[in-house]
MARBA-269957 format. One record per residue (C-alpha): y, z negated, x; residue in three letters; residue number from 1. Coordinates in steps of 0.25 Angstrom, whole numbers. Example, Ala and Ser with C-alpha at 12.3 -4.5 7.8 and 13.67 -1.06 7.14 Angstrom:
     yy     zz     xx  rest   nr
    -18    -31     49   ALA    1
     -4    -29     55   SER    2
//
This chain:
     yy     zz     xx  rest   nr
      9    -90      2   UNK    1
     -5    -92      4   UNK    2
    -19    -94     -2   UNK    3
    -33   -100      3   UNK    4
    -38    -94     -8   UNK    5
    -36    -80      0   UNK    6
    -39    -73     13   UNK    7
    -37    -63     21   UNK    8
    -52    -57     19   UNK    9
    -50    -50      6   UNK   10
    -45    -33      5   UNK   11
    -51    -22      7   UNK   12
    -62    -28     17   UNK   13
    -68    -34      5   UNK   14
    -74    -19     -2   UNK   15
    -87    -18     -1   UNK   16
    -92    -10     10   UNK   17
    -90      5      7   UNK   18
   -106      5     11   UNK   19
   -110     -2      0   UNK   20
    -99      3    -11   UNK   21
   -105     16     -8   UNK   22
   -120     11    -11   UNK   23
   -114      5    -24   UNK   24
   -109     16    -30   UNK   25
   -118     27    -24   UNK   26
   -126     26    -38   UNK   27
   -116     19    -49   UNK   28
   -115     31    -59   UNK   29
   -102     35    -62   UNK   30
    -93     44    -73   UNK   31
    -86     56    -64   UNK   32
    -77     61    -79   UNK   33
    -67     73    -75   UNK   34
    -56     65    -74   UNK   35
    -60     55    -62   UNK   36
    -54     65    -53   UNK   37
    -57     54    -42   UNK   38
    -69     44    -44   UNK   39
    -80     35    -35   UNK   40
    -86     47    -27   UNK   41
    -76     47    -16   UNK   42
    -74     33    -16   UNK   43
    -59     35    -17   UNK   44
    -48     25    -18   UNK   45
    -45     26    -32   UNK   46
    -53     34    -45   UNK   47
    -44     46    -51   UNK   48
    -44     51    -65   UNK   49
    -38     62    -73   UNK   50
    -28     59    -84   UNK   51
    -23     72    -87   UNK   52
    -18     83    -78   UNK   53
     -5     75    -71   UNK   54
    -10     63    -71   UNK   55
    -23     56    -66   UNK   56
    -25     40    -63   UNK   57
    -31     33    -50   UNK   58
    -36     19    -52   UNK   59
    -40     10    -43   UNK   60
    -43     -5    -41   UNK   61
    -45    -14    -28   UNK   62
    -45    -29    -26   UNK   63
    -49    -37    -16   UNK   64
    -50    -53    -10   UNK   65
    -34    -56     -2   UNK   66
    -32    -50     11   UNK   67
    -22    -60     15   UNK   68
    -19    -75     12   UNK   69
     -6    -74      4   UNK   70
     -7    -70    -11   UNK   71
      5    -58    -13   UNK   72
      2    -52      0   UNK   73
    -13    -51     -5   UNK   74
     -8    -46    -18   UNK   75
      1    -38    -13   UNK   76
    -10    -30     -5   UNK   77
    -20    -30    -15   UNK   78
    -12    -23    -23   UNK   79
     -8    -13    -12   UNK   80
    -22     -9     -8   UNK   81
    -26     -7    -23   UNK   82
    -14      2    -27   UNK   83
    -18     10    -12   UNK   84
    -29     17    -19   UNK   85
    -19     23    -30   UNK   86
    -10     29    -18   UNK   87
    -21     35    -11   UNK   88
    -24     42    -22   UNK   89
     -9     49    -21   UNK   90
     -7     42    -35   UNK   91
      4     30    -40   UNK   92
      0     18    -45   UNK   93
      3     15    -59   UNK   94
     -3      2    -64   UNK   95
    -12    -10    -59   UNK   96
    -20    -21    -62   UNK   97
    -23    -34    -54   UNK   98
    -36    -38    -51   UNK   99
    -38    -52    -46   UNK  100
    -48    -61    -43   UNK  101
    -42    -76    -41   UNK  102
    -48    -90    -42   UNK  103
    -43    -97    -56   UNK  104
    -40   -111    -48   UNK  105
    -25   -112    -54   UNK  106
    -19   -116    -40   UNK  107
    -21   -103    -37   UNK  108
    -16    -93    -46   UNK  109
     -1    -95    -40   UNK  110
     -7    -85    -27   UNK  111
    -14    -78    -38   UNK  112
      1    -76    -44   UNK  113
      3    -72    -29   UNK  114
     -9    -62    -27   UNK  115
     -3    -56    -40   UNK  116
     11    -55    -36   UNK  117
      9    -46    -23   UNK  118
      0    -35    -34   UNK  119
     12    -34    -43   UNK  120
     23    -33    -32   UNK  121
     14    -23    -24   UNK  122
      9    -15    -37   UNK  123
     23    -12    -42   UNK  124
     27     -9    -29   UNK  125
     17      2    -31   UNK  126
     25      5    -44   UNK  127
     11      2    -50   UNK  128
     12     -9    -64   UNK  129
      5    -21    -63   UNK  130
     -2    -23    -77   UNK  131
    -11    -34    -78   UNK  132
    -26    -36    -70   UNK  133
    -38    -43    -72   UNK  134
    -42    -57    -65   UNK  135
    -55    -66    -62   UNK  136
    -56    -80    -58   UNK  137
    -64    -76    -44   UNK  138
    -63    -86    -31   UNK  139
    -61    -76    -21   UNK  140
    -46    -70    -23   UNK  141
    -45    -55    -25   UNK  142
    -35    -46    -30   UNK  143
    -31    -32    -32   UNK  144
    -28    -21    -43   UNK  145
    -34    -10    -53   UNK  146
    -22      1    -50   UNK  147
    -20     15    -57   UNK  148
    -11     27    -52   UNK  149
     -6     42    -57   UNK  150
     -9     51    -50   UNK  151
    -10     68    -51   UNK  152
    -22     73    -54   UNK  153
    -20     85    -45   UNK  154
    -15     75    -33   UNK  155
    -25     64    -32   UNK  156
    -27     61    -17   UNK  157
    -42     57    -15   UNK  158
    -52     54     -3   UNK  159
    -58     65     -4   UNK  160
    -49     77     -3   UNK  161
    -48     79     13   UNK  162
    -48     90     20   UNK  163
    -52     94     35   UNK  164
    -40     96     43   UNK  165
    -31     85     37   UNK  166
    -25     72     45   UNK  167
    -28     59     40   UNK  168
    -14     50     39   UNK  169
    -15     35     38   UNK  170
     -5     25     32   UNK  171
     -8     12     36   UNK  172
    -13      5     46   UNK  173
    -26     -1     48   UNK  174
    -32    -15     53   UNK  175
    -30    -24     38   UNK  176
    -43    -28     38   UNK  177
    -42    -32     52   UNK  178
    -30    -38     55   UNK  179
    -34    -47     42   UNK  180
    -48    -53     49   UNK  181
    -38    -56     60   UNK  182
    -29    -63     52   UNK  183
    -42    -71     46   UNK  184
    -47    -72     59   UNK  185
    -34    -79     65   UNK  186
    -31    -67     75   UNK  187
    -21    -59     69   UNK  188
     -7    -64     70   UNK  189
      3    -63     60   UNK  190
     10    -52     61   UNK  191
     -2    -43     62   UNK  192
     -7    -47     47   UNK  193
      5    -47     38   UNK  194
      8    -32     44   UNK  195
     -6    -29     39   UNK  196
     -3    -35     25   UNK  197
     12    -27     26   UNK  198
      1    -16     27   UNK  199
     -9    -19     17   UNK  200
      3    -22      7   UNK  201
     10     -8     10   UNK  202
      6      2     -2   UNK  203
      3     15      0   UNK  204
     12     22     -9   UNK  205
     20     29      0   UNK  206
      7     36      7   UNK  207
      4     41     -6   UNK  208
     17     46     -9   UNK  209
     15     53      2   UNK  210
      3     60      0   UNK  211
      5     64    -12   UNK  212
     20     71     -8   UNK  213
     11     80      3   UNK  214
      0     83     -6   UNK  215
    -12     75      1   UNK  216
    -23     75     -5   UNK  217
    -34     65      2   UNK  218
    -31     50      5   UNK  219
    -36     38      5   UNK  220
    -32     24      7   UNK  221
    -39     13     17   UNK  222
    -43      0     13   UNK  223
    -58     -6     13   UNK  224
    -66      5     19   UNK  225
    -58      6     31   UNK  226
    -51     19     37   UNK  227
    -68     24     41   UNK  228
    -70     21     26   UNK  229
    -60     28     18   UNK  230
    -59     39     29   UNK  231
    -74     40     27   UNK  232
    -73     41     11   UNK  233
    -62     53     13   UNK  234
    -73     60     24   UNK  235
    -84     60     13   UNK  236
    -75     62      1   UNK  237
    -67     75      9   UNK  238
    -78     79     16   UNK  239
    -69     79     29   UNK  240
    -73     73     42   UNK  241
    -61     62     45   UNK  242
    -57     62     58   UNK  243
    -49     49     65   UNK  244
    -42     44     76   UNK  245
    -42     30     79   UNK  246
    -34     30     90   UNK  247
    -23     34     78   UNK  248
    -27     22     69   UNK  249
    -17     14     65   UNK  250
    -18      0     65   UNK  251
    -12    -11     59   UNK  252
     -4    -20     71   UNK  253
    -14    -31     78   UNK  254
    -28    -22     70   UNK  255
    -33    -17     82   UNK  256
    -32    -30     90   UNK  257
    -38    -38     80   UNK  258
    -50    -26     77   UNK  259
    -51    -27     94   UNK  260
    -53    -43     93   UNK  261
    -63    -43     83   UNK  262
    -55    -44     69   UNK  263
    -64    -32     62   UNK  264
    -68    -38     46   UNK  265
    -79    -35     41   UNK  266
    -76    -24     32   UNK  267
    -74    -16     45   UNK  268
    -88    -16     50   UNK  269
    -93    -12     34   UNK  270
    -83      0     35   UNK  271
    -90      6     50   UNK  272
   -104      3     44   UNK  273
   -100     11     29   UNK  274
    -95     22     39   UNK  275
   -102     21     52   UNK  276
   -111     31     47   UNK  277
   -102     43     43   UNK  278
    -89     39     54   UNK  279
    -91     43     68   UNK  280
    -86     34     75   UNK  281
    -81     38     89   UNK  282
    -84     31    101   UNK  283
    -71     31    107   UNK  284
    -64     23     96   UNK  285
    -59     11    100   UNK  286
    -71     -1     91   UNK  287
    -56     -7     86   UNK  288
    -52      6     81   UNK  289
    -65      8     76   UNK  290
    -65     -5     67   UNK  291
    -52     -3     62   UNK  292
    -54     11     56   UNK  293
    -67      4     48   UNK  294
    -58    -10     45   UNK  295
    -55    -10     30   UNK  296
    -41     -9     26   UNK  297
    -34    -16     14   UNK  298
    -23     -9      8   UNK  299
    -23      1     19   UNK  300
    -17     14     21   UNK  301
    -17     28     16   UNK  302
    -27     39     22   UNK  303
    -22     53     20   UNK  304
    -28     66     24   UNK  305
    -15     75     26   UNK  306
    -15     91     29   UNK  307
    -10     92     44   UNK  308
      3    100     40   UNK  309
      7     86     30   UNK  310
      4     77     43   UNK  311
     17     75     47   UNK  312
     23     76     37   UNK  313
     14     65     28   UNK  314
     16     57     41   UNK  315
     31     57     41   UNK  316
     31     53     26   UNK  317
     22     42     28   UNK  318
     31     39     39   UNK  319
     43     38     32   UNK  320
     39     32     20   UNK  321
     34     19     31   UNK  322
     21     18     30   UNK  323
     14      9     40   UNK  324
      7     21     48   UNK  325
      6     35     45   UNK  326
     -4     41     56   UNK  327
    -12     51     57   UNK  328
    -26     45     61   UNK  329
    -37     57     59   UNK  330
    -42     70     51   UNK  331
    -49     75     42   UNK  332
    -61     88     48   UNK  333
    -69     95     39   UNK  334
    -84     87     38   UNK  335
    -97     94     44   UNK  336
   -110     89     39   UNK  337
   -116     78     48   UNK  338
   -103     74     55   UNK  339
    -99     60     52   UNK  340
    -87     59     39   UNK  341
    -76     50     50   UNK  342
    -74     52     64   UNK  343
    -66     40     70   UNK  344
    -63     46     84   UNK  345
//
């Protein structure tokens, strides 16, 4: 079922730009109690609160306008995207609440029911209980979840714990924003579009379990700020330099061709503007690959830092668990004062 209320223009590309977000948050006073293990300081994927020596809770929320015209698929993607923040921090999702903005006309409510059904099924797949939520009458449909997870306080994975000499592994191909732009412009084939939807609907559950198994301490999921933006936040928070090999980037089928033909969404240019002063883009990097690295991802993969001695084992486990991809795309290095935080070569 498709709805004229929904469109292929939402997802994580609807976020405020990272630059505007930094400006807004700069002077906002926030409490930093001792039990707040992860807060706003490093712009991590979620907040973490220590309950006791054995348990901490992970709290996150994420919602956005429709990323596709099929309501059931939209619900599944939005839920997978919100739950991913818990997985990125090594947690186990246990509870979720719906966040709904939708026009209240009676004829549109069956479409909303399909959105909620998709979200509920994906939440159940993650093993979390969907226990209610909040709805607002709004002209532009938006949907997502507030999600709570649990994690051991000593095993929290953050975006600020990278060490020099680690390898960077990415678990989903890039290009969701580009494919969605291609769909809007009528340049994207059905197979390419469906492949992107399947990627966005896939939970990051297996990578989270494998990260915990191998004691990985630094990771983030790649969403609205793109690979470059999230790598920049990781590099800054960890005080390391991140080097990414553009030729190793995994791409969704058709994404390169669409980017090369000009299907580059506005959010990619926003992410480029935010990172441009702190990222070195080699003059040899293919322009389409550069913009794909900046492309805003919806329900993207996990970017994890893995020590060299464990990288082969982690890659093998990811591939055995049928992840869409498991690719080393770069490495971390010691950061020297005055250097750019991220290098794309």
